[in-house]
C-alpha positions as CSV (number, residue, x, y, z in Angstrom):
1,M,0.0,-0.1,0.0
2,S,1.6,3.3,-1.0
3,K,2.5,6.0,1.6
4,Q,0.6,9.4,1.3
5,I,2.7,12.5,1.4
6,M,1.3,15.9,1.5
7,V,3.7,18.8,0.8
8,L,3.1,22.6,1.5
9,G,5.3,25.4,0.5
10,F,5.3,28.7,-1.6
11,Y,4.6,26.7,-4.8
12,G,2.9,27.7,-7.8
13,Y,4.0,31.3,-7.8
14,N,6.7,31.2,-10.4
15,N,9.4,31.8,-8.0
16,T,12.4,29.8,-9.3
17,G,13.8,29.4,-5.8
18,D,10.8,27.9,-4.3
19,E,10.1,25.8,-7.3
20,A,13.8,24.4,-7.1
21,I,13.1,23.6,-3.5
22,L,9.8,21.6,-4.4
23,H,11.7,20.0,-7.4
24,G,14.5,18.8,-5.0
25,I,11.9,17.7,-2.4
26,V,10.0,15.7,-4.8
27,D,13.0,13.9,-6.4
28,S,14.6,13.0,-3.0
29,L,11.2,11.7,-1.6
30,R,10.9,9.5,-4.7
31,R,14.3,8.2,-4.3
32,H,14.0,7.3,-0.6
33,I,10.2,6.5,-0.4
34,P,9.6,4.8,-3.7
35,D,6.2,3.7,-2.6
36,G,5.2,7.3,-1.8
37,E,2.4,9.2,-3.5
38,I,2.8,12.9,-3.3
39,T,0.2,15.7,-3.1
40,V,1.4,19.3,-3.3
41,L,-0.6,22.2,-1.8
42,S,-0.1,24.9,-4.5
43,A,-1.3,28.2,-5.7
44,D,-1.6,26.9,-9.2
45,P,-2.4,23.1,-8.7
46,E,-2.7,22.4,-12.4
47,Q,0.7,23.8,-13.2
48,T,2.3,22.1,-10.2
49,A,0.8,18.7,-11.2
50,A,2.1,18.9,-14.6
51,R,5.5,20.1,-13.7
52,Y,6.2,17.4,-11.2
53,G,4.0,14.6,-11.9
54,V,2.3,14.8,-8.6
55,K,-1.3,15.3,-7.3
56,A,-2.0,18.9,-6.4
57,V,-4.7,20.7,-4.4
58,F,-5.2,24.5,-4.1
59,A,-3.4,25.8,-1.0
60,G,-6.1,28.3,-0.2
61,R,-5.8,32.0,0.9
62,R,-5.6,32.8,4.5
63,L,-8.2,30.4,6.1
64,D,-10.2,29.9,2.7
65,G,-10.0,26.6,1.3
66,L,-9.2,24.6,4.6
67,G,-12.2,22.4,4.0
68,A,-10.9,21.0,0.6
69,I,-7.4,20.8,2.3
70,A,-8.8,18.8,5.2
71,R,-10.5,16.5,2.7
72,A,-7.4,15.9,0.7
73,M,-5.4,15.4,4.1
74,R,-7.6,12.7,5.5
75,R,-5.7,10.0,3.7
76,T,-2.3,11.5,4.4
77,D,0.4,9.5,6.2
78,L,3.0,12.4,6.5
79,F,2.4,16.2,6.1
80,I,5.5,18.0,5.2
81,L,5.9,21.9,5.7
82,G,8.4,22.1,2.8
83,G,11.7,24.0,2.8
84,G,12.3,27.7,2.3
85,G,12.0,30.8,4.5
86,L,8.2,30.3,5.5
87,L,8.3,31.0,9.0
88,Q,9.3,34.8,9.2
89,D,7.1,37.6,10.2
90,R,8.0,40.5,8.0
91,E,4.2,40.5,7.4
92,R,2.0,39.6,10.4
93,R,-0.1,37.2,8.3
94,I,2.6,35.0,7.0
95,V,3.3,32.8,10.1
96,P,-0.4,32.2,10.8
97,Y,-1.1,31.3,7.1
98,W,1.6,28.5,7.0
99,L,1.1,27.2,10.6
100,S,-2.7,27.0,10.2
101,R,-2.2,24.2,7.7
102,V,0.2,22.4,10.1
103,V,-2.4,22.8,13.0
104,L,-5.0,21.2,10.8
105,A,-2.8,18.2,10.0
106,K,-2.2,17.8,13.7
107,L,-6.0,17.9,14.6
108,L,-6.5,15.3,11.9
109,G,-3.9,13.1,13.6
110,K,-1.3,13.3,10.9
111,K,2.6,13.0,11.3
112,V,4.0,16.3,10.7
113,M,7.5,17.2,9.4
114,F,9.2,20.7,9.0
115,Y,11.4,19.9,6.0
116,A,14.8,21.9,5.6
117,Q,13.1,25.1,7.0
118,G,15.0,28.5,7.1
119,I,13.5,30.0,10.2
120,G,13.1,33.7,10.8
121,P,13.5,36.6,11.1
122,L,10.9,36.5,13.9
123,T,10.5,39.8,15.4
124,T,7.3,40.0,17.0
125,G,6.1,38.4,20.1
126,F,3.0,37.0,18.4
127,G,5.1,35.4,15.7
128,K,7.6,33.9,18.1
129,S,4.9,32.4,20.5
130,L,3.0,30.9,17.5
131,V,6.1,29.3,16.0
132,R,7.2,28.0,19.4
133,H,3.7,26.6,20.3
134,V,3.1,24.8,16.9
135,A,6.7,23.7,16.5
136,N,6.7,21.9,19.8
137,Q,3.7,19.7,18.6
138,V,5.3,18.4,15.3
139,N,7.1,15.1,14.9
140,L,10.4,16.1,13.5
141,I,12.1,19.4,12.3
142,T,15.1,19.7,9.8
143,V,16.4,23.1,9.2
144,R,18.7,24.2,6.4
145,D,21.3,26.0,8.6
146,E,22.6,26.2,12.1
147,A,21.1,29.8,12.7
148,S,17.7,28.3,12.2
149,Q,18.4,25.6,14.7
150,R,19.7,28.2,17.1
151,L,16.6,30.5,16.8
152,L,14.1,27.7,17.4
153,R,16.0,26.5,20.6
154,S,16.1,30.2,21.8
155,L,12.2,30.4,21.2
156,G,11.9,27.1,23.4
157,V,11.3,24.7,20.9
158,T,12.3,21.4,22.8
159,R,10.1,18.6,21.9
160,P,10.8,17.4,18.5
161,P,14.4,16.8,17.3
162,I,15.9,19.8,15.3
163,V,18.3,18.4,12.7
164,V,20.5,20.6,10.7
165,T,20.4,19.5,7.0
166,A,20.6,21.7,4.0
167,D,18.4,23.2,1.1
168,P,16.5,20.7,-0.8
169,A,17.4,22.5,-4.2
170,L,20.9,21.0,-3.7
171,C,19.4,17.7,-4.8
172,L,18.7,18.8,-8.2
173,D,20.4,17.1,-11.0
174,R,22.8,19.0,-13.3
175,P,21.1,19.9,-16.5
176,G,22.7,19.8,-19.9
177,L,24.6,22.9,-20.7
178,D,23.0,23.2,-24.3
179,V,19.8,24.2,-22.4
180,G,21.6,27.2,-20.9
181,R,23.1,28.0,-24.2
182,R,19.7,28.1,-25.9
183,L,18.4,30.5,-23.5
184,L,21.4,32.8,-23.7
185,D,20.9,32.6,-27.5
186,A,17.2,33.8,-27.0
187,A,18.6,36.6,-24.9
188,G,21.0,37.7,-27.7
189,V,24.2,36.7,-25.9
190,P,26.9,36.2,-28.5
191,A,28.3,32.5,-28.6
192,D,32.0,33.3,-28.2
193,D,34.9,32.8,-25.9
194,K,34.3,35.8,-23.7
195,P,33.6,34.7,-20.1
196,L,30.0,35.4,-18.7
197,V,29.5,36.8,-15.3
198,G,25.9,36.3,-14.0
199,I,24.0,38.8,-11.7
200,S,20.8,38.1,-9.9
201,V,18.9,40.9,-8.3
202,R,15.6,41.3,-6.8
203,P,13.3,44.1,-5.7
204,W,14.2,45.0,-2.1
205,P,14.1,48.2,0.4
206,G,17.5,49.7,-0.3
207,L,18.4,48.4,-3.5
208,A,17.8,51.6,-5.3
209,E,20.4,53.2,-3.4
210,R,22.8,50.5,-4.4
211,T,22.0,50.4,-8.1
212,A,25.0,52.6,-9.0
213,A,27.4,50.3,-6.9
214,L,26.1,47.2,-8.8
215,A,26.5,48.7,-12.1
216,A,29.9,50.1,-11.3
217,A,31.1,46.6,-10.2
218,A,29.6,45.1,-13.5
219,D,31.6,47.6,-15.5
220,A,34.6,46.9,-13.6
221,V,34.3,43.2,-14.4
222,V,33.7,44.0,-18.1
223,D,37.0,46.2,-18.1
224,R,39.2,44.1,-16.1
225,C,38.1,40.6,-17.1
226,G,36.8,41.1,-20.7
227,A,33.5,39.7,-19.5
228,R,29.9,39.9,-20.5
229,I,27.2,40.5,-17.9
230,I,24.1,38.2,-17.7
231,F,21.3,39.2,-15.7
232,I,19.5,36.2,-14.6
233,P,15.9,36.6,-13.1
234,M,14.5,34.2,-10.6
235,Q,11.0,35.7,-10.7
236,V,9.6,37.5,-13.7
237,P,8.8,40.3,-14.1
238,D,10.0,41.7,-10.7
239,D,13.7,40.7,-11.2
240,V,13.7,41.7,-14.8
241,E,12.7,45.2,-13.8
242,A,15.3,45.4,-11.2
243,A,17.8,44.0,-13.6
244,A,16.9,46.7,-16.2
245,T,17.6,49.4,-13.8
246,V,21.1,48.2,-13.0
247,R,21.8,47.7,-16.7
248,V,20.6,51.2,-17.5
249,A,23.1,52.6,-14.9
250,M,26.1,50.7,-16.5
251,R,28.7,52.5,-18.6
252,R,29.2,49.2,-20.6
253,Q,25.5,48.6,-21.4
254,A,26.2,47.0,-24.7
255,D,27.9,44.1,-22.5
256,G,24.9,43.7,-20.4
257,F,22.3,41.2,-21.4
258,I,18.9,40.0,-19.7
259,V,17.4,36.7,-19.7
260,D,13.8,38.0,-19.5
261,T,11.8,34.7,-19.6
262,Q,10.5,32.8,-16.6
263,C,12.6,29.7,-16.4
264,L,12.0,26.4,-14.7
265,P,14.8,25.5,-12.1
266,L,16.6,23.2,-14.3
267,E,16.7,25.9,-16.9
268,T,18.0,28.5,-14.6
269,A,20.5,26.1,-13.3
270,A,21.6,25.5,-16.7
271,V,22.0,29.2,-17.5
272,L,24.0,29.7,-14.2
273,G,26.2,26.7,-15.3
274,Q,27.2,28.7,-18.2
275,M,28.6,31.5,-16.1
276,K,32.4,31.9,-14.9
277,L,31.0,33.4,-11.6
278,V,27.9,34.9,-10.2
279,I,26.9,37.9,-8.2
280,G,23.9,36.8,-6.4
281,M,21.4,38.5,-4.3
282,R,18.6,35.7,-4.6
283,L,19.4,32.9,-2.3
284,H,18.7,30.3,-5.0
285,S,20.8,31.9,-7.5
286,V,23.8,31.2,-5.1
287,I,22.6,27.7,-4.5
288,L,21.9,26.7,-8.1
289,A,25.2,28.4,-9.1
290,A,26.9,26.3,-6.4
291,V,25.2,23.0,-7.6
292,Q,26.8,23.9,-11.2
293,G,30.3,24.4,-9.6
294,V,30.1,28.1,-10.2
295,P,31.5,30.3,-7.5
296,C,29.3,33.2,-6.3
297,A,29.7,36.6,-4.5
298,G,26.7,37.0,-2.6
299,I,24.8,40.0,-1.6
300,T,23.3,39.6,1.8
301,Y,19.8,41.2,1.9
302,D,18.6,38.6,4.2
303,P,20.7,36.3,6.6
304,K,19.7,33.3,4.7
305,V,22.2,34.2,2.0
306,A,25.2,34.6,4.5
307,N,24.1,31.4,6.2
308,F,24.4,29.2,2.9
309,A,27.4,31.2,1.6
310,Q,29.3,30.4,4.8
311,R,28.6,26.8,4.6
312,A,29.6,26.7,1.1
313,G,33.0,28.4,1.7
314,L,32.1,31.5,0.1
315,G,31.9,33.6,3.2
316,D,34.9,35.9,2.2
317,F,33.0,37.3,-0.7
318,L,29.8,38.5,0.9
319,S,28.6,42.1,0.5
320,P,26.0,43.2,2.9
321,L,23.4,45.3,0.9
322,D,23.1,48.0,3.4
323,R,26.8,48.8,3.6
324,M,27.7,47.9,-0.1
325,T,29.7,50.2,-2.1
326,A,31.0,50.2,-5.8
327,E,34.5,49.8,-4.3
328,S,33.7,46.9,-1.7
329,L,31.5,45.0,-4.2
330,T,34.0,45.3,-6.9
331,D,37.0,44.2,-4.7
332,R,35.1,41.1,-3.7
333,V,34.2,40.1,-7.1
334,L,37.7,40.5,-8.4
335,A,39.2,38.8,-5.5
336,L,36.8,35.8,-6.5
337,W,38.1,36.1,-10.1
338,D,41.7,36.1,-9.0
339,N,41.4,33.2,-6.6
340,Y,39.1,31.2,-9.0
341,D,40.6,27.9,-9.2
342,A,41.1,27.6,-5.4
343,V,37.7,28.8,-4.5
344,A,36.1,26.5,-7.3
345,A,37.8,23.4,-5.8
346,S,36.8,24.3,-2.2
347,L,33.2,24.9,-3.3
348,S,33.0,21.5,-5.2
349,A,33.9,19.7,-1.9
350,A,31.6,21.7,0.2
351,V,28.6,21.3,-2.1
352,A,29.2,17.5,-2.1
353,G,28.9,17.5,1.6
354,L,25.8,19.8,1.6
355,T,24.2,17.7,-0.9
356,Q,24.4,14.6,1.2
357,Q,22.8,16.6,4.0
358,A,20.0,17.8,1.7
359,E,19.4,14.3,0.8
360,R,19.1,13.3,4.5
361,N,15.8,15.3,4.9
362,A,14.1,12.5,2.7
363,V,15.9,9.8,4.6
364,L,14.5,11.1,7.9
365,A,11.1,11.5,6.4
366,A,11.2,8.0,5.3
367,E,12.3,6.9,9.0
368,L,9.4,8.8,10.4
369,L,6.7,7.2,8.1
370,K,8.1,3.8,9.4
371,K,7.6,4.7,13.1
């Protein structure tokens, strides 16, 4: 008899990072729970079902749709709150939304696992209290970095085991490089021997004040390294608009190109795999580049970027968004360029270990189902 697994996350919104998480979760669960039947709660069930070969149910908005979710959940053996930075309270409604589905699963007597969660920031008393109360009721928690483990423990989460693993997107297979080349061709990038440097930016408070710094660093890479700049969006159209703002500010605009289509995770990974190095603001631009063996200079608009970069051995090349200048970003990017071979070798070893930890999420899910 097949095991019924339900997965909830920020899916169906065409965010490449979250879709990469789901892709990694589904692939890992299928490897380690071959008799599992997966249902995903998604904002776009038809799209999700078609992309990943799973069943899918509308995730609902706020408390709407809980009845349909409950009906789909009745046969579930394991409910998974799937990876990503879901439990953070920059907006007051975010934590209650995700945890309402978790509470429903517990009320129906289901086993519940937090799967490779990135916890925080949690700044409100309400958010902290709610996370503490619900997290103490679940069966197992895995988190994608040590900072998330420390935060949960500081909140008073003591009942379930809290295991540090890694982001599920690390479990994606390496796509063929021809896929990336086709997307670059569509963006008008010449197919020659010039090295390519990727940039991933996203709209965020404070980015406008750092646009000139990003543009200056891009120009410096073109001048010093003879490279072309490729802007790689993780969510269209928001990231495309942010990238266009940076490109307009570049002195060497003719050497800047924007991949302006919404890509699947493997397609984005294939584009990133064509890069010599990446300047990444989006977390999963850094992760997917690392999976492809491409070193990345991260821009830390959120602690999660620094948390991964440190684990991947890229901590020396981080630039905090709120303190970033043209000089500081350029220095870090050129240092990465000048030490490329050593950094790439270290990154390869680190990613191999992190990938094993990411796979462990599904191993632990399989063990939980057997109990």
